[in-house]
C-alpha angles and dihedrals in degrees: 000000000000091000089052092049090046092051091045089054092051093048090049091050096049091046094049115120115262120222114259120257090230094053090048090049096059110118127209117223129168110231091187087081094058113095101166095078132017115282093244088059092051090048088052091052093048092048088054092049092052097043095051098042097256095187088065096048117123088233121024100143111173096351108153092352101087132042090228108085086190087071094052114104112267098006122118121193126188128166090005099301138088106265100171137020114190114180097152116164094354104131097255111173127185133033136331104248121233090224087079085078085074091068092090094165094052114127103174129031115184117183103141127134096033135105101260117158138188126042134317106263111243087222088081086078087076091069095102094172094049113132100166135027118182120178101140119146101033131110097254116152139194132046125313105265112249090227088074082074089072089067098104094172092053112126100168137016117186114189102143122131096042132111 
């Protein structure tokens, strides 16, 4: 009887679910220490990093290592706000986080040639300064959110090569 109990426990241990690598990859960062951009913008960048497996990106120089987001790979800052985010061909996996909609001074968002999944968040319709959005050649699904119709400054929208 004890042998069966021991075998049962070993089997249960071997079959127990293992934590997802994405969950383990989530990185804590205190945006309160960042003074270069508003805290809400820093939090949006951190949310993107965590939702797209930032530690596995091809290029993640200085992300969450310095308190100056203008030194983070692919982030452009001007007049105290994030004005571009270019993470083209950078092995992003996961979803585009709705927090990006809080980058209200963002003019260029370049996320093409990655492995992004899910839908385009309607919150991107809040990016009133957005002039260009490139997210082609990913695995995005669903319809283009009607909220993107609010982007009066938008000059180009590249979404081809998705689902």
